C-alpha positions in Angstrom: 249.2 57.6 98.8 250.8 54.1 98.2 252.7 54.9 100.9 250.2 54.1 103.4 249.0 50.9 102.1 252.6 49.5 102.6 252.1 46.7 105.1 255.0 44.7 106.5 257.0 45.9 103.2 254.6 45.0 100.7 252.2 46.8 98.8 249.2 44.4 98.3 246.8 47.2 96.4 249.5 47.3 93.1 248.8 43.6 93.4 245.5 42.7 90.8 242.3 41.8 92.6 243.2 37.8 91.7 246.3 37.5 93.6 245.2 39.7 96.6 244.8 37.1 100.0 242.5 37.1 102.8 246.5 37.0 105.0 247.2 40.6 103.3 243.9 42.2 103.9 243.9 40.9 107.6 247.8 42.1 107.9 246.7 45.4 105.8 243.6 46.4 108.1 245.3 45.1 111.7 248.6 47.2 110.9 246.8 50.4 109.0 247.1 53.0 111.9 243.7 54.5 111.5 240.2 55.3 113.6 237.9 52.1 113.7 235.4 53.8 111.5 238.0 54.3 108.6 238.8 50.7 108.5 235.3 49.5 108.6 234.3 52.2 106.0 237.6 50.6 103.9 236.5 46.5 104.6 232.9 47.9 103.2 234.6 49.1 100.2 236.8 45.6 99.2 234.1 43.5 100.7 232.1 45.0 98.2 235.5 44.7 95.4 235.7 41.3 95.9 232.1 40.2 95.5 232.1 41.6 92.4 235.6 40.0 91.4 233.8 36.7 92.3 230.7 36.9 90.3 232.6 38.4 87.4 234.6 35.2 88.3 237.9 37.1 88.4 238.4 35.2 91.8 237.3 31.5 93.0 
């Protein structure tokens, strides 16, 4: 499954949430070979994860 998240040679989801940047996520979503619906679903999930990280003060 991790091979699916390899974007431009990097496995961004092996990094801690505090190390993932907006550019990482944009590159991943743009380059990921999945349908728009799947990308939209994952975007919603990621939005929730990062929203929680901000509330929990894990990410500024």
